[in-house]
ZARO-412043 format. One record per residue (C-alpha): residue number from 1; x, y, z. Coordinates in nm, 3 decimals. Layout:
 num       u       v       w
 NUM       X       Y       Z
...
// end
This chain:
 num       u       v       w
   1  15.099  13.985  11.228
   2  14.962  13.662  11.081
   3  15.099  13.530  10.753
   4  14.843  13.474  10.475
   5  14.780  13.114  10.383
   6  14.940  13.023  10.045
   7  14.901  12.718   9.825
   8  15.177  12.560   9.618
   9  15.127  12.593   9.241
  10  15.388  12.345   9.113
  11  15.289  12.044   8.903
  12  15.332  11.797   9.187
  13  15.087  11.985   9.414
  14  14.834  12.045   9.136
  15  14.843  11.683   9.022
  16  14.811  11.552   9.380
  17  14.518  11.784   9.444
  18  14.350  11.687   9.115
  19  14.385  11.312   9.185
  20  14.250  11.361   9.537
  21  13.948  11.553   9.405
  22  13.885  11.292   9.134
  23  13.899  11.004   9.383
  24  13.670  11.199   9.616
  25  13.422  11.268   9.337
  26  13.434  10.913   9.195
  27  13.368  10.762   9.537
  28  13.083  11.005   9.600
  29  12.928  10.918   9.263
  30  12.964  10.540   9.285
  31  12.704  10.486   9.558
  32  12.427  10.707   9.413
  33  12.498  10.568   9.066
  34  12.447  10.213   9.192
  35  12.116  10.319   9.348
  36  12.014  10.485   9.019
  37  12.088  10.162   8.830
  38  11.882   9.966   9.081
  39  11.599  10.219   9.048
  40  11.610  10.187   8.667
  41  11.588   9.806   8.689
  42  11.311   9.826   8.949
  43  11.115  10.064   8.727
  44  11.131   9.813   8.441
  45  11.018   9.528   8.669
  46  10.728   9.732   8.811
  47  10.623   9.843   8.461
  48  10.622   9.486   8.332
  49  10.427   9.361   8.635
  50  10.173   9.640   8.604
  51  10.125   9.570   8.232
  52  10.074   9.198   8.299
  53   9.816   9.277   8.570
  54   9.639   9.525   8.342
  55   9.629   9.267   8.060
  56   9.447   9.027   8.294
  57   9.195   9.299   8.386
  58   9.143   9.380   8.016
  59   9.080   9.012   7.940
  60   8.819   9.001   8.220
  61   8.641   9.311   8.083
  62   8.648   9.161   7.732
  63   8.476   8.851   7.869
  64   8.221   9.070   8.050
  65   8.133   9.264   7.733
  66   8.121   8.943   7.527
  67   7.872   8.807   7.784
  68   7.655   9.116   7.742
  69   7.666   9.072   7.362
  70   7.570   8.705   7.391
  71   7.290   8.797   7.634
  72   7.143   9.047   7.385
  73   7.184   8.799   7.098
  74   6.997   8.539   7.304
  75   6.713   8.787   7.368
  76   6.692   8.865   6.995
  77   6.681   8.495   6.908
  78   6.417   8.431   7.175
  79   6.176   8.700   7.051
  80   5.844   8.522   6.973
  81   5.697   8.550   6.624
  82   5.377   8.722   6.746
  83   5.590   8.992   6.919
  84   5.774   9.059   6.590
  85   5.439   9.127   6.420
  86   5.252   9.312   6.699
  87   5.410   9.624   6.859
  88   5.191   9.591   7.169
  89   5.300   9.235   7.232
  90   5.659   9.343   7.163
  91   5.620   9.622   7.423
  92   5.497   9.376   7.686
  93   5.766   9.123   7.601
  94   6.043   9.386   7.631
  95   5.902   9.506   7.966
  96   5.934   9.152   8.104
  97   6.286   9.112   7.962
  98   6.399   9.446   8.108
  99   6.277   9.339   8.450
 100   6.461   9.007   8.419
 101   6.799   9.165   8.328
 102   6.773   9.480   8.540
 103   7.121   9.429   8.687
 104   7.284   9.421   8.345
 105   7.075   9.672   8.145
 106   6.876   9.978   8.257
 107   6.643   9.942   7.959
 108   6.595   9.730   7.646
 109   6.443   9.891   7.336
 110   6.353   9.776   6.984
 111   6.407   9.987   6.671
 112   6.254   9.906   6.333
 113   6.476   9.873   6.027
 114   6.388  10.233   5.931
 115   6.529  10.350   6.268
 116   6.202  10.434   6.445
 117   6.160  10.330   6.809
 118   5.893  10.056   6.817
 119   5.898   9.940   7.178
 120   6.087   9.999   7.503
 121   6.114   9.803   7.827
 122   6.077  10.134   8.013
 123   5.796  10.383   7.952
 124   5.758  10.492   7.586
 125   5.834  10.858   7.510
 126   5.518  11.064   7.444
 127   5.650  11.391   7.306
 128   5.833  11.320   6.985
 129   5.907  10.986   6.818
 130   6.265  10.874   6.862
 131   6.469  10.747   6.570
 132   6.806  10.570   6.558
 133   6.867  10.655   6.194
 134   7.218  10.794   6.148
 135   7.333  10.667   6.486
 136   7.661  10.475   6.446
 137   7.551  10.185   6.667
 138   7.229  10.136   6.463
 139   7.386  10.172   6.116
 140   7.683   9.947   6.205
 141   7.452   9.674   6.340
 142   7.250   9.680   6.014
 143   7.567   9.677   5.804
 144   7.744   9.396   5.991
 145   7.435   9.189   6.067
 146   7.551   9.124   6.424
 147   7.552   9.301   6.761
 148   7.810   9.555   6.878
 149   7.901   9.752   7.191
 150   7.870  10.124   7.110
 151   8.104  10.403   7.205
 152   7.981  10.623   7.498
 153   7.698  10.858   7.397
 154   7.451  11.093   7.566
 155   7.083  11.002   7.600
 156   6.854  11.239   7.411
 157   6.587  11.197   7.680
 158   6.769  11.201   8.013
 159   7.104  11.350   7.908
 160   7.285  11.071   8.093
 161   7.603  10.912   7.951
 162   7.546  10.554   7.844
 163   7.669  10.259   7.634
 164   7.437  10.051   7.414
 165   7.471   9.677   7.344
 166   7.284   9.584   7.023
 167   7.157   9.268   6.858
 168   6.973   9.227   6.522
 169   6.638   9.041   6.508
 170   6.590   8.837   6.188
 171   6.263   8.726   6.028
 172   6.203   8.382   5.880
 173   6.375   8.486   5.557
 174   6.694   8.599   5.728
 175   6.624   8.972   5.689
 176   6.675   9.214   5.979
 177   6.340   9.347   6.105
 178   6.440   9.497   6.441
 179   6.752   9.608   6.625
 180   6.745   9.544   7.001
 181   6.946   9.785   7.219
 182   7.037   9.725   7.583
 183   7.127  10.042   7.770
 184   7.409  10.049   8.027
 185   7.411  10.373   8.233
 186   7.776  10.475   8.283
 187   7.695  10.655   8.610
 188   7.597  10.327   8.774
 189   7.774  10.066   8.558
 190   8.111  10.074   8.744
 191   8.294   9.849   8.500
 192   8.608   9.871   8.711
 193   8.442   9.757   9.032
 194   8.499   9.389   8.946
 195   8.871   9.438   8.869
 196   8.947   9.686   9.149
 197   9.164   9.425   9.323
 198   9.415   9.461   9.035
 199   9.474   9.835   9.085
 200   9.841   9.921   9.158
 201   9.937   9.996   9.518
 202   9.720  10.180   9.768
 203   9.718  10.519   9.592
 204   9.709  10.398   9.231
 205   9.390  10.352   9.032
 206   9.246  10.214   8.706
 207   9.050  10.413   8.444
 208   8.857  10.312   8.129
 209   8.797  10.528   7.822
 210   8.671  10.486   7.469
 211   8.896  10.475   7.163
 212   8.840  10.850   7.104
 213   8.933  10.946   7.464
 214   8.584  10.969   7.621
 215   8.600  10.859   7.986
 216   8.385  10.554   8.062
 217   8.478  10.470   8.422
 218   8.727  10.585   8.686
 219   8.731  10.549   9.066
 220   8.871  10.900   9.113
 221   8.572  11.126   9.177
 222   8.710  11.440   9.017
 223   8.775  11.248   8.693
 224   8.417  11.123   8.646
 225   8.306  11.395   8.406
 226   8.612  11.440   8.183
 227   8.881  11.218   8.032
 228   9.219  11.213   8.209
 229   9.370  11.446   7.948
 230   9.684  11.505   8.154
 231   9.774  11.136   8.181
 232  10.125  11.078   8.036
 233  10.123  10.901   7.699
 234   9.746  10.947   7.645
 235   9.797  11.072   7.290
 236  10.010  10.768   7.204
 237   9.752  10.532   7.358
 238   9.474  10.687   7.147
 239   9.687  10.609   6.838
 240   9.739  10.242   6.930
 241  10.018  10.233   7.191
 242  10.001   9.950   7.444
 243  10.249   9.911   7.731
 244  10.389  10.115   8.018
 245  10.575  10.444   8.043
 246  10.701  10.694   8.302
 247  10.558  11.045   8.305
 248  10.429  11.325   8.522
 249  10.107  11.519   8.550
 250   9.951  11.755   8.804
 251   9.957  11.473   9.062
 252  10.329  11.404   9.017
 253  10.538  11.134   8.844
 254  10.386  10.789   8.798
 255  10.410  10.460   8.607
 256  10.120  10.469   8.359
 257  10.007  10.157   8.169
 258   9.766  10.121   7.876
 259   9.591   9.811   7.731
 260   9.324   9.808   7.457
 261   9.015   9.584   7.484
 262   8.980   9.356   7.181
 263   8.598   9.357   7.198
 264   8.534   9.731   7.171
 265   8.872   9.899   7.122
 266   8.830  10.076   7.459
 267   9.149  10.168   7.647
 268   9.206  10.037   8.001
 269   9.468  10.239   8.191
 270   9.642  10.221   8.528
 271   9.834  10.488   8.720
 272  10.088  10.391   8.990
 273  10.249  10.697   9.164
 274  10.630  10.681   9.179
 275  10.622  10.826   9.532
 276  10.464  10.503   9.655
 277  10.645  10.267   9.414
 278  10.999  10.384   9.508
 279  10.950  10.484   9.874
 280  11.178  10.202  10.010
 281  11.448  10.290   9.757
 282  11.450  10.656   9.872
 283  11.544  10.549  10.226
 284  11.828  10.334  10.088
 285  11.957  10.630   9.882
 286  11.996  10.851  10.191
 287  12.194  10.582  10.373
 288  12.420  10.525  10.072
 289  12.497  10.898  10.040
 290  12.620  10.918  10.403
 291  12.844  10.609  10.375
 292  12.978  10.715  10.032
 293  13.072  11.061  10.166
 294  13.283  10.918  10.449
 295  13.463  10.671  10.219
 296  13.523  10.941   9.955
 297  13.693  11.175  10.205
 298  13.931  10.903  10.331
 299  14.017  10.783   9.975
 300  14.078  11.139   9.849
 301  14.325  11.226  10.127
 302  14.516  10.901  10.078
 303  14.541  10.953   9.700
 304  14.667  11.311   9.751
 305  14.949  11.198   9.983
 306  15.060  10.912   9.754
 307  15.080  11.131   9.443
 308  15.289  11.400   9.616
 309  15.535  11.142   9.743
 310  15.568  10.970   9.405
 311  15.642  11.293   9.207
 312  15.934  11.422   9.413
 313  16.195  11.323   9.145
 314  16.009  11.539   8.897
 315  16.106  11.850   9.096
 316  16.476  11.760   9.056
 317  16.437  11.727   8.679
 318  16.259  12.064   8.668
 319  16.555  12.234   8.844
 320  16.807  12.080   8.600
 321  16.611  12.193   8.292
 322  16.594  12.548   8.430
 323  16.972  12.542   8.485
 324  17.033  12.443   8.121
 325  16.795  12.711   7.985
 326  16.878  13.009   8.203
 327  17.217  12.946   8.370
 328  17.416  12.800   8.079
 329  17.469  12.460   8.237
 330  17.574  12.174   8.014
 331  17.319  11.923   7.891
 332  17.496  11.648   8.088
 333  17.299  11.746   8.403
 334  16.982  11.624   8.230
 335  17.106  11.263   8.206
 336  16.969  11.151   8.545
 337  17.098  10.821   8.681
 338  16.750  10.690   8.754
 339  16.596  10.379   8.597
 340  16.234  10.494   8.618
 341  16.022  10.705   8.379
 342  16.159  11.037   8.512
 343  16.518  10.923   8.453
 344  16.419  10.820   8.099
 345  16.261  11.164   8.048
 346  16.582  11.341   8.162
 347  16.797  11.138   7.923
 348  16.548  11.211   7.643
 349  16.586  11.586   7.707
 350  16.964  11.544   7.688
 351  16.938  11.364   7.352
 352  16.699  11.630   7.217
 353  16.941  11.913   7.302
 354  17.222  11.728   7.125
 355  17.000  11.652   6.823
 356  16.889  12.013   6.798
 357  17.231  12.128   6.684
 358  17.255  11.853   6.425
 359  16.903  11.930   6.296
 360  16.987  12.296   6.247
 361  17.282  12.201   6.024
 362  17.063  11.966   5.817
 363  16.789  12.227   5.775
 364  17.045  12.478   5.647
 365  17.168  12.225   5.388
 366  16.809  12.151   5.276
 367  16.711  12.519   5.254
 368  17.019  12.607   5.048
 369  16.939  12.336   4.790
 370  16.567  12.409   4.745
 371  16.501  12.575   4.405
 372  16.337  12.875   4.573
 373  16.418  13.182   4.780
 374  16.358  13.113   5.153
 375  16.396  13.377   5.425
 376  16.282  13.460   5.778
 377  16.187  13.819   5.866
 378  16.126  13.936   6.226
 379  15.850  14.166   6.345
 380  16.063  14.475   6.267
 381  16.080  14.352   5.902
 382  16.452  14.264   5.928
 383  16.603  13.954   5.768
 384  16.723  13.694   6.022
 385  16.776  13.404   5.779
 386  16.833  13.371   5.402
 387  16.922  13.071   5.191
 388  17.141  13.027   4.887
 389  16.843  13.089   4.657
 390  16.909  13.463   4.687
 391  17.229  13.413   4.489
 392  17.059  13.204   4.216
 393  16.745  13.421   4.170
 394  16.855  13.774   4.271
 395  17.232  13.755   4.228
 396  17.314  13.862   4.585
 397  17.504  13.673   4.855
 398  17.262  13.526   5.114
 399  17.438  13.683   5.415
 400  17.426  14.027   5.256
 401  17.064  14.081   5.368
 402  17.099  13.959   5.729
 403  17.013  14.247   5.969
 404  16.871  14.468   5.691
 405  16.503  14.556   5.649
 406  16.305  14.437   5.350
 407  16.281  14.794   5.222
 408  16.661  14.836   5.241
 409  16.730  14.501   5.073
 410  16.477  14.519   4.783
 411  16.435  14.893   4.731
 412  16.111  15.090   4.714
 413  15.973  14.912   4.405
 414  16.037  14.561   4.542
 415  15.900  14.657   4.886
 416  15.580  14.799   4.732
 417  15.511  14.464   4.561
 418  15.555  14.272   4.890
 419  15.395  14.522   5.129
 420  15.039  14.367   5.119
 421  15.185  14.022   5.194
 422  15.399  14.163   5.478
 423  15.103  14.339   5.637
 424  14.892  14.020   5.614
 425  15.171  13.808   5.770
 426  15.210  14.050   6.062
 427  14.833  14.021   6.120
 428  14.874  13.643   6.148
 429  14.740  13.567   5.798
 430  14.887  13.347   5.526
 431  14.977  13.550   5.215
 432  15.000  13.427   4.855
 433  15.052  13.609   4.525
 434  15.151  13.519   4.170
 435  15.274  13.817   3.966
 436  15.519  13.932   3.698
 437  15.876  14.011   3.800
 438  15.951  14.382   3.795
 439  16.270  14.335   3.594
 440  16.125  14.101   3.326
 441  15.764  14.115   3.199
 442  15.782  13.755   3.069
 443  15.880  13.600   3.400
 444  15.632  13.503   3.675
 445  15.690  13.452   4.046
 446  15.488  13.278   4.318
 447  15.549  13.436   4.661
 448  15.411  13.301   4.993
 449  15.437  13.449   5.343
 450  15.368  13.231   5.650
 451  15.330  13.401   5.992
 452  15.538  13.275   6.288
 453  15.306  13.277   6.591
 454  15.439  13.208   6.940
 455  15.266  13.022   7.225
 456  15.090  13.344   7.340
 457  14.934  13.400   6.997
 458  15.163  13.689   6.903
 459  15.324  13.722   6.558
 460  15.700  13.733   6.613
 461  15.795  13.722   6.244
 462  15.720  13.546   5.919
 463  15.872  13.313   5.661
 464  15.904  13.410   5.292
 465  15.924  13.165   5.001
 466  15.950  13.274   4.633
 467  15.960  13.046   4.324
 468  15.995  13.107   3.949
 469  15.676  12.967   3.783
 470  15.707  13.111   3.433
 471  15.695  12.777   3.247
 472  15.399  12.650   3.449
 473  15.207  12.975   3.391
 474  15.248  12.956   3.014
 475  15.124  12.594   3.011
 476  14.823  12.682   3.229
 477  14.718  12.968   3.001
 478  14.732  12.748   2.691
 479  14.540  12.467   2.860
 480  14.274  12.707   2.994
 481  14.204  12.841   2.643
 482  14.164  12.488   2.504
 483  13.937  12.380   2.791
 484  13.720  12.691   2.748
 485  13.649  12.602   2.383
 486  13.563  12.241   2.468
 487  13.345  12.343   2.765
 488  13.144  12.586   2.550
 489  13.061  12.304   2.304
 490  12.978  12.045   2.572
 491  12.759  12.281   2.780
 492  12.532  12.359   2.485
 493  12.455  11.999   2.384
 494  12.125  11.846   2.516
 495  12.323  11.544   2.636
 496  12.482  11.446   2.969
 497  12.860  11.440   2.912
 498  13.102  11.341   3.187
 499  13.426  11.160   3.265
 500  13.443  10.876   3.523
 501  13.775  10.761   3.673
 502  13.865  10.410   3.790
 503  13.728  10.483   4.139
 504  13.390  10.567   3.979
 505  13.432  10.935   4.065
 506  13.347  11.225   3.834
 507  13.626  11.409   3.656
 508  13.398  11.671   3.498
 509  13.039  11.716   3.385
 510  12.871  11.956   3.143
 511  12.595  12.210   3.215
 512  12.319  11.960   3.127
 513  12.372  11.805   3.474
 514  12.234  12.132   3.618
 515  11.925  12.124   3.394
 516  11.843  11.752   3.432
 517  11.976  11.653   3.775
 518  12.001  11.986   3.960
 519  12.379  11.942   4.011
 520  12.607  12.237   3.943
 521  12.899  12.136   3.716
 522  13.151  12.290   3.958
 523  13.037  12.043   4.230
 524  13.072  11.733   4.013
 525  13.453  11.676   4.015
 526  13.534  11.426   4.290
 527  13.170  11.317   4.348
 528  13.108  10.942   4.338
 529  12.881  10.823   4.057
 530  12.640  10.678   4.317
 531  12.594  11.028   4.466
 532  12.519  11.169   4.120
 533  12.274  10.903   3.992
 534  12.144  10.747   4.317
 535  12.203  10.389   4.431
 536  11.941  10.210   4.208
 537  12.068  10.372   3.888
 538  12.432  10.324   3.992
 539  12.377   9.952   4.059
 540  12.213   9.917   3.716
 541  12.509  10.089   3.544
 542  12.791   9.903   3.725
 543  12.803   9.593   3.496
 544  12.827   9.813   3.185
 545  13.083  10.038   3.358
 546  13.294   9.731   3.443
 547  13.273   9.627   3.077
 548  13.395   9.973   2.967
 549  13.692   9.961   3.208
 550  13.785   9.630   3.045
 551  13.819   9.822   2.718
 552  13.483   9.738   2.555
 553  13.237  10.020   2.482
 554  12.875   9.980   2.592
 555  12.535  10.132   2.501
 556  12.227  10.067   2.715
 557  11.905  10.223   2.846
 558  11.848  10.304   3.213
 559  11.567  10.479   3.407
 560  11.659  10.772   3.630
 561  11.454  10.969   3.886
 562  11.573  11.325   3.950
 563  11.415  11.661   4.041
 564  11.071  11.498   4.065
 565  11.090  11.372   3.705
 566  11.132  11.023   3.566
 567  11.366  10.994   3.269
 568  11.479  10.705   3.050
 569  11.836  10.770   2.936
 570  12.033  10.595   2.663
 571  12.393  10.579   2.790
 572  12.708  10.528   2.585
 573  13.034  10.440   2.767
 574  13.358  10.504   2.573
 575  13.682  10.370   2.734
 576  13.972  10.616   2.772
 577  14.259  10.386   2.674
 578  14.600  10.525   2.773
 579  14.877  10.409   2.543
 580  15.259  10.429   2.545
 581  15.394  10.385   2.199
 582  15.219  10.089   2.042
 583  15.146   9.911   2.370
 584  14.815   9.983   2.549
 585  14.874  10.032   2.920
 586  14.528  10.051   3.078
 587  14.188  10.218   3.069
 588  14.234  10.533   3.276
 589  13.868  10.630   3.273
 590  13.542  10.626   3.081
 591  13.370  10.901   2.884
 592  12.992  10.880   2.934
 593  12.718  11.033   2.717
 594  12.344  11.007   2.794
 595  12.052  11.094   2.562
 596  11.698  11.150   2.699
 597  11.467  10.881   2.550
 598  11.180  10.948   2.795
 599  10.926  11.085   2.549
 600  10.983  10.805   2.300
 601  10.948  10.533   2.568
 602  10.644  10.698   2.726
 603  10.468  10.713   2.392
 604  10.541  10.345   2.327
 605  10.421  10.247   2.676
 606  10.101  10.450   2.646
 607  10.014  10.289   2.314
 608  10.067   9.937   2.451
 609   9.876  10.011   2.772
 610   9.580  10.169   2.595
 611   9.552   9.886   2.347
 612   9.581   9.581   2.574
 613   9.501   9.668   2.937
 614   9.194   9.794   3.123
 615   9.241  10.158   3.227
 616   9.058  10.125   3.563
 617   9.185   9.795   3.703
 618   9.515   9.754   3.517
 619   9.446   9.392   3.418
 620   9.398   9.261   3.062
 621   9.108   9.408   2.863
 622   8.869   9.235   2.622
 623   9.105   9.280   2.328
 624   9.407   9.121   2.496
 625   9.186   8.849   2.643
 626   9.055   8.762   2.295
 627   9.412   8.718   2.167
 628   9.511   8.500   2.462
 629   9.193   8.289   2.443
 630   9.256   8.209   2.075
 631   9.615   8.105   2.152
 632   9.499   7.895   2.449
 633   9.243   7.707   2.236
 634   9.516   7.621   1.984
 635   9.741   7.490   2.262
 636   9.456   7.280   2.406
 637   9.410   7.093   2.079
 638   9.783   7.064   2.006
 639   9.887   6.942   2.352
 640   9.568   6.750   2.438
 641   9.524   6.949   2.759
 642   9.219   7.081   2.944
 643   9.158   7.454   2.945
 644   8.921   7.634   3.180
 645   8.742   7.966   3.143
 646   8.600   8.128   3.457
 647   8.327   8.389   3.410
 648   8.268   8.612   3.718
 649   8.060   8.907   3.823
 650   8.002   9.091   4.152
 651   7.681   9.005   4.332
 652   7.444   9.302   4.366
 653   7.700   9.540   4.218
 654   7.423   9.775   4.103
 655   7.312   9.808   4.465
 656   7.665   9.912   4.562
 657   7.667  10.184   4.297
 658   7.315  10.300   4.388
 659   7.387  10.305   4.763
 660   7.742  10.435   4.782
 661   7.796  10.597   4.444
 662   8.010  10.512   4.142
 663   8.329  10.628   4.313
 664   8.295  10.352   4.572
 665   8.192  10.116   4.292
 666   8.516  10.190   4.110
 667   8.711  10.121   4.432
 668   8.535   9.783   4.458
 669   8.618   9.701   4.093
 670   8.987   9.782   4.139
 671   9.015   9.586   4.463
 672   8.820   9.297   4.303
 673   9.071   9.287   4.015
 674   9.370   9.296   4.253
 675   9.235   9.009   4.463
 676   9.149   8.811   4.151
 677   9.500   8.853   4.012
 678   9.652   8.762   4.348
 679   9.460   8.440   4.412
 680   9.481   8.263   4.074
 681   9.781   8.063   3.957
 682  10.078   8.231   3.789
 683   9.986   8.060   3.463
 684   9.631   8.200   3.466
 685   9.525   8.533   3.312
 686   9.252   8.753   3.466
 687   9.076   9.011   3.246
 688   8.788   9.259   3.266
 689   8.528   9.240   2.989
 690   8.297   9.526   3.091
 691   8.131   9.669   3.401
 692   8.156   9.411   3.680
 693   8.209   9.119   3.441
 694   8.549   8.950   3.473
 695   8.701   8.635   3.324
 696   9.003   8.420   3.411
 697   9.177   8.205   3.149
 698   9.280   7.884   3.332
 699   9.570   7.700   3.164
 700   9.628   7.323   3.192
 701   9.350   7.234   3.439
 702   9.387   6.880   3.573
 703   9.014   6.820   3.602
 704   8.691   6.920   3.769
 705   8.840   6.891   4.119
 706   9.116   7.141   4.047
 707   8.868   7.379   3.879
 708   8.643   7.358   4.185
 709   8.938   7.436   4.414
 710   9.031   7.740   4.204
 711   8.673   7.863   4.201
 712   8.629   7.809   4.577
 713   8.952   8.000   4.642
 714   8.828   8.295   4.433
 715   8.492   8.299   4.615
 716   8.666   8.285   4.954
 717   8.915   8.564   4.872
 718   8.639   8.796   4.743
 719   8.422   8.728   5.048
 720   8.657   8.918   5.283
 721   8.534   9.280   5.354
 722   8.648   9.547   5.109
 723   8.805   9.863   5.253
 724   8.648  10.162   5.072
 725   8.593  10.532   5.124
 726   8.248  10.444   5.263
 727   8.398  10.201   5.514
 728   8.425   9.819   5.504
 729   8.182   9.658   5.255
 730   8.083   9.292   5.234
 731   8.121   9.188   4.869
 732   8.061   8.845   4.716
 733   8.105   8.703   4.367
 734   7.943   8.436   4.154
 735   8.174   8.224   3.939
 736   8.097   8.000   3.645
 737   8.373   7.777   3.502
 738   8.361   7.578   3.182
 739   8.627   7.317   3.093
 740   8.729   7.259   2.729
 741   8.910   6.931   2.639
 742   9.164   6.917   2.360
 743   9.026   6.683   2.089
 744   9.059   6.648   1.715
 745   8.819   6.836   1.499
 746   8.714   7.196   1.467
 747   8.790   7.424   1.759
 748   8.499   7.591   1.941
 749   8.474   7.962   1.879
 750   8.555   8.215   2.146
 751   8.190   8.315   2.162
 752   8.092   7.952   2.223
 753   8.341   7.915   2.509
 754   8.225   8.245   2.661
 755   7.865   8.131   2.626
 756   7.937   7.803   2.808
 757   8.109   7.990   3.093
 758   7.819   8.238   3.105
 759   7.574   7.947   3.136
 760   7.772   7.814   3.433
 761   7.771   8.164   3.583
 762   7.393   8.181   3.544
 763   7.365   7.849   3.727
 764   7.579   7.988   4.012
 765   7.354   8.293   4.043
 766   7.039   8.083   4.021
 767   7.179   7.865   4.300
 768   7.200   8.156   4.547
 769   7.509   8.355   4.438
 770   7.837   8.367   4.637
 771   7.937   8.032   4.488
 772   8.113   7.866   4.195
 773   7.965   7.625   3.936
 774   8.191   7.412   3.713
 775   8.074   7.254   3.384
 776   8.240   7.059   3.109
 777   8.196   7.196   2.759
 778   7.984   6.894   2.659
 779   7.756   6.954   2.962
 780   7.685   7.315   2.873
 781   7.356   7.232   2.699
 782   7.174   7.084   2.996
 783   7.367   6.833   3.206
 784   7.355   6.925   3.582
 785   7.657   7.115   3.707
 786   7.873   7.070   4.012
 787   7.864   7.368   4.250
 788   8.094   7.511   4.516
 789   7.869   7.704   4.760
 790   7.978   7.975   5.004
 791   8.123   7.854   5.331
// end
């Protein structure tokens, strides 16, 4: 009969087997891991190369679209005057132009300013007049005053998808009379045909879509009618992402790259399948796996043999330890005469056995001198150890209880008091109780039971420790009564009251912390002051807190944001000076009290704001400006300086209100005030007088040149488009500046200075608006002014 195959279970065999398996696994993993690292690096290189190639293609398409825009702009500029005035001549002219540019545009049409189709290079529609009113490409061309490339749209006549390139036609007065549109049919345009050489690999392809995800061009036939919605990262690209990423779709994993065209905001994408990109690396991976498997098997077997050979002395030590534990051998057999780690381990076991006896004697001495009763009870509830505390607290010799049960030693009454603790200890739970001694109602005991759990998780007994805590209990009861009275007073005051120790941690806090800060008082002890107040408020309080810990009280105001409410608190820090006799030792902590001053401060702020600042724009109002102007005139005469006053208003502001509504007009006024305040010097004061009329008080102007530079800067800053709820608006301003020299004699009145600035403003408007005119005070009556026109 054959013997069953058995495997050794000693430490030497297990360790040798584990090392062999680890070496085998590590060797098997090293090769594939190296290939994975190479694949990761290759993916980054391919992604960067593909993005660089796509950026070149995007630049080419930008140039192509810019050329189409310039071509349409040239056609608009070349339109003869008689064609602008005669629709029939315009029709003939457009027919010739459409024939000339047939490769670039399918058709060229002209729309009047009211949106009606006036002429078309192709045949005119006969059924119903076409209008471009409301079409984004038409409205945006009128608003910007220059041509654009539209997003893809569907023709209302043929239903075909197309893109329109527009160009405005101006009359002799610079007004737009027509909008030319060149139609590009997306079915035949093939934008990507000219950059097809840049597509990735042999199976990759490029695709072009609008900023909202509408497909414009793609070489893949099945993607011609719908955007590639399953392309990885498409959502991120539509929100502005540019670059490359790895993802998978129905066609498998691929490197997908996105680049946005600067001309139109369209998105140019490229897809490079990973199956083609990493085909050579897959062949290398298979070869590496075969070689790594052979090397791993050889290395694992060698490691297994070496470990078994090196751990033979450990078996000898194991036999000696077993002899000491189970056969009564002396500890001398553990002191192996080897100079390696195993010999050192044997000698350490010998020393531990010797020290164990000495430690037992020391522990007995310690236990007998602890002012408490200490005992060990086994699982059968019999005493196995008792200390001398039994004699001091119970009046019985310690050895008298050894071998007896708890019930026998303490009687029924004593056992009944301890039974819940005993049951808990035998369940493996820590027990604790503080109660009155049965023989004396004025004495209190604290009794603890600690379970003794062996290596298998079984409770083999428990330790008992009992202490007399009568004095401590009396002190705790007295202190608790005093603290209860103080807490009741503090919790009912509408003030934050707390104690802060030297580490800036809370000692206590009253109930007002719950109402104001949402912090329960029971959570406050131990919390750092920064956690309670927040970092900004804590940083503001630290200098005053440092002053209080130096023994000097402090009172200050500090804002605080908590529970969605802004408060202004008046804090008072009172040092807690600890003294010994007549000598002060140190400040142990700080008592802090905080009153809520929010309503008072808010009322003060509202009164100041209402009286001196414009409610819409936040800059100075007419009242504050009048005060500052009077002070400035006094300084001009006293210091012999030159003061300037700029008077501004928004060009055609009424048209903005009439066209877009007063809500947009208010947005323009607020943005106008912000730009004005941001572009003048720090010494200058902008203010709003009324409506769209603004002024700027210019302090210490060095002369006409500096005034002209300030005015030109204001005109230039205002000229940039305003972002409003109705979209970007082109806004301009007219500025009139008067300069007042400090001379002896009576000061001019504020109305005179405002009148001089208003005269300069009128000159700026009369000169074409969007400019600045500067005048000296003595020139205000009729001397020609110097002007700063729009650039």
